[in-house]
C-alpha positions in Angstrom: 0.0 0.0 0.0 1.3 3.5 -0.9 2.0 5.7 2.1 1.8 9.5 1.8 3.4 11.6 4.4 2.7 15.3 4.6 5.7 17.6 4.7 4.6 21.1 4.6 2.5 21.5 1.5 4.2 18.5 -0.1 3.0 15.0 -0.6 5.9 12.6 -0.1 5.3 9.5 -2.1 7.0 6.6 -0.5 7.6 3.2 -2.2 5.5 0.3 -1.0 6.8 -2.6 1.0 7.2 -4.5 -2.2 9.8 -2.1 -3.5 13.4 -3.3 -4.1 14.9 -1.4 -1.1 18.4 -2.7 -0.2 19.2 -4.4 3.1 20.1 -1.1 4.8 16.8 0.5 3.7 18.5 3.8 3.2 17.9 6.1 0.3 21.0 7.3 -1.6 19.1 10.5 -2.5 16.4 12.0 -0.3 14.6 14.7 -2.2 12.5 17.0 0.0 10.0 19.6 -1.2 12.1 20.4 -4.3 11.2 23.4 -6.5 13.0 24.7 -9.5 12.6 27.8 -11.6 13.8 29.2 -15.0 13.8 32.9 -14.2 10.3 33.6 -12.8 8.8 30.4 -14.4 8.3 27.6 -11.9 9.3 24.3 -13.7 8.7 21.7 -10.9 7.2 22.0 -7.5 6.9 20.1 -4.2 8.8 17.0 -5.3 9.6 14.7 -2.5 11.0 11.2 -3.2 13.6 8.7 -2.0 15.8 7.1 -4.6 17.4 3.9 -3.3 20.7 2.3 -3.5 21.6 0.1 -6.6 18.1 0.5 -8.2 17.1 1.9 -11.5 14.4 4.5 -11.2 12.6 5.6 -14.3 11.1 9.1 -14.5 8.2 9.1 -16.9 5.5 11.5 -18.0 4.5 13.7 -21.0 6.7 16.4 -22.5 6.9 19.5 -20.5 6.3 18.0 -17.1 9.7 18.7 -15.6 11.4 15.3 -15.9 14.7 16.6 -17.2 14.7 19.6 -14.9 14.2 17.2 -12.0 17.2 15.1 -12.7 19.3 18.1 -13.5 18.6 19.3 -9.9 19.9 16.1 -8.5 23.6 17.0 -9.4 23.3 20.8 -9.4 23.3 21.1 -13.2 20.1 23.1 -13.2 21.7 26.0 -11.5 24.0 26.5 -14.5 21.0 27.0 -16.7 20.0 30.6 -17.6 18.0 31.9 -14.7 18.0 28.5 -13.0 17.4 28.3 -9.3 16.3 25.7 -6.8 14.5 25.6 -3.4 14.1 22.6 -1.1 16.7 19.9 -0.2 18.5 17.1 -2.0 20.2 14.9 0.6 23.1 12.7 -0.4 24.1 10.5 2.5 22.2 12.9 4.7 24.0 16.0 3.5 22.2 18.6 1.5 24.1 19.0 -1.8 22.8 22.7 -2.0 24.4 23.7 1.3 26.7 26.7 0.9 29.8 24.7 1.9 29.3 22.0 -0.8 31.4 22.2 -4.0 29.1 21.7 -7.0 32.0 20.1 -8.9 32.4 17.5 -6.1 28.7 16.8 -6.3 28.9 16.2 -10.1 31.8 13.8 -9.5 29.7 11.7 -7.2 26.5 12.0 -9.3 27.4 11.7 -13.0 25.1 12.6 -15.9 24.7 11.4 -19.5 22.6 13.6 -21.8 20.0 12.8 -24.5 22.3 13.4 -27.4 25.7 11.8 -27.3 28.2 14.4 -26.5 31.8 13.2 -27.0 34.3 16.0 -27.1 34.9 16.4 -30.8 38.5 17.4 -30.6 39.5 14.5 -28.3 40.3 10.9 -29.1 38.3 8.0 -27.6 41.0 7.6 -24.9 41.1 11.3 -24.1 37.3 11.5 -23.9 37.2 8.9 -21.1 40.3 10.4 -19.4 39.1 14.0 -19.5 37.3 14.0 -16.2 40.2 12.2 -14.5 42.6 14.8 -15.8 40.4 17.7 -14.8 40.0 16.4 -11.3 43.6 15.2 -11.1 42.4 11.7 -10.0 45.4 9.9 -11.4 49.1 9.9 -10.5 50.8 8.0 -13.4 50.2 7.1 -17.0 49.8 3.4 -16.3 47.1 4.2 -13.8 45.3 6.3 -16.3 45.4 3.6 -18.9 43.9 1.1 -16.4 41.1 3.4 -15.5 40.2 4.2 -19.1 40.2 0.5 -20.0 38.1 -0.4 -17.0 35.6 2.3 -17.7 35.3 1.2 -21.4 34.8 -2.4 -20.2 32.1 -1.3 -17.7 30.4 0.6 -20.6 30.5 -2.6 -22.7 32.6 -0.7 -25.3 36.2 -1.9 -24.9 36.1 -4.8 -27.4 34.7 -2.4 -30.1 37.2 0.4 -29.6 40.4 -1.1 -28.1 42.1 -0.6 -31.5 40.6 2.8 -32.1 41.6 4.6 -28.9 43.5 7.3 -30.7 40.7 8.0 -33.2 38.2 10.8 -32.6 35.3 10.0 -30.3 32.9 11.4 -33.0 34.1 8.8 -35.4 32.1 6.2 -33.5 28.5 5.2 -34.3 25.7 6.9 -32.3 25.2 4.0 -29.9 29.0 3.8 -29.4 29.2 7.5 -28.7 26.5 7.2 -26.1 28.4 4.3 -24.4 31.6 6.4 -24.6 29.8 9.2 -22.7 28.7 6.6 -20.1 32.4 5.4 -19.9 33.5 9.0 -19.4 31.0 9.4 -16.5 32.1 6.1 -15.0 35.8 7.0 -15.1 35.6 9.4 -12.1 33.9 6.6 -10.1 30.5 8.2 -9.3 28.0 6.6 -7.0 24.9 7.7 -9.0 24.4 8.0 -12.8 21.6 10.2 -14.2 20.5 9.4 -17.8 18.4 11.9 -19.6 16.6 10.0 -22.5 19.9 8.2 -23.4 18.3 6.1 -26.2 16.0 8.7 -27.8 18.4 9.2 -30.8 19.4 5.6 -31.1 18.3 2.7 -33.3 16.7 -0.4 -31.7 19.9 -2.4 -31.6 21.8 0.3 -29.9 18.9 0.9 -27.5 19.0 -2.7 -26.5 22.7 -2.5 -25.8 22.2 0.6 -23.6 19.4 -1.2 -21.7 21.5 -4.3 -21.2 24.3 -2.0 -20.0 22.0 -0.2 -17.5 21.0 -3.5 -15.9 24.6 -4.5 -15.6 25.6 -1.2 -14.1 22.8 -1.3 -11.5 24.8 -4.0 -9.8 27.3 -1.3 -8.7 25.5 2.0 -9.2 22.3 3.8 -8.5 20.7 4.9 -11.8 18.0 7.4 -12.6 16.7 7.5 -16.2 14.3 9.9 -17.9 12.4 8.1 -20.7 9.4 8.6 -22.9 9.5 5.0 -23.8 7.0 3.1 -21.6 8.3 -0.3 -22.8 11.8 0.7 -21.9 10.7 1.9 -18.4 8.9 -1.4 -17.9 11.9 -3.4 -19.1 14.8 -1.8 -17.2 13.6 0.0 -14.1 12.9 -1.2 -10.6 11.1 1.9 -9.5 9.1 4.4 -11.5 8.1 8.0 -10.9 5.2 9.5 -12.9 5.4 13.3 -13.4 2.6 15.5 -14.7 2.3 19.3 -15.2 -0.4 20.9 -13.1 -2.7 23.8 -14.0 0.2 26.2 -13.6 2.3 24.1 -16.0 4.7 23.2 -13.2 5.8 19.6 -13.0 4.5 17.6 -10.0 5.1 14.0 -8.8 1.8 12.1 -9.2 2.9 8.6 -8.2 6.0 6.7 -7.3 6.4 3.0 -6.7 7.7 -0.4 -7.9 7.6 -0.3 -11.7 5.6 -3.5 -11.9 3.0 -2.1 -9.6 2.8 1.3 -11.3 2.3 -0.3 -14.7 -0.2 -3.0 -13.7 -2.0 -1.5 -10.7 -1.5 2.2 -10.5 -3.0 4.1 -7.6 -3.8 7.2 -9.5 -6.2 7.3 -12.4 -4.0 9.8 -14.2 -1.1 7.3 -14.1 -3.3 4.7 -15.7 -4.5 7.1 -18.4 -1.0 8.0 -19.3 0.4 4.4 -19.4 -2.5 3.2 -21.4 -2.0 6.0 -24.0 -5.2 8.0 -23.2 -3.1 11.1 -23.2 0.5 12.3 -23.5 
């Protein structure tokens, strides 16, 4: 049964007892009464949700309901947007990532992000794309160590066998699906704890999409993953938990329902969730 706990004017939507919460029961990310603006425009409001350790959480909903804004708030990317500002709290291991003494760069090292369109650095080789974050953060001490981390990251991204003889070639010379996995390898290289994926398969063909989905399931053994997707079949296939967003009358995104993906897709608690999943709108 869903439990709703009032926090101010916020409905916290907690996962049911059937949710795949780890042994410790702790949430890696505890989002409390989150609001975000672009200038004077409120984009999302009153979002409260716990995202648990080593689970894949899909964020679904129609266009314009604040899904991408939401995950950009989870690693402080939203504040670099023009006019972007945030209120509320995002707790990582109990510490608010928006506290004044927190370095945003350190947050983004722990919470990596991969965008909708593959974004390899065009002037860099495959090797240098993966190594770029390590070099920027000075997380390596010798060339051999750097080589090891790059290879390990490419292996974790299921890309090593395809590019091991192309490490000196431009990252943009790879196919679209390979470029997206290269971006995932780049994110993995700095050893994050959480990976945010903003519609990572929207520009890919079905075969490449399947590889990314397989990769996500494999990565979830070691990482917490949050994915924004418009593909209901993809959300059903890969995610453990699902959060349904919808814009309200003010066009601000709100969280309608959150729970185990199987429950949300087969027995949603809110009629709006059922209408969206069954294609009645959106």
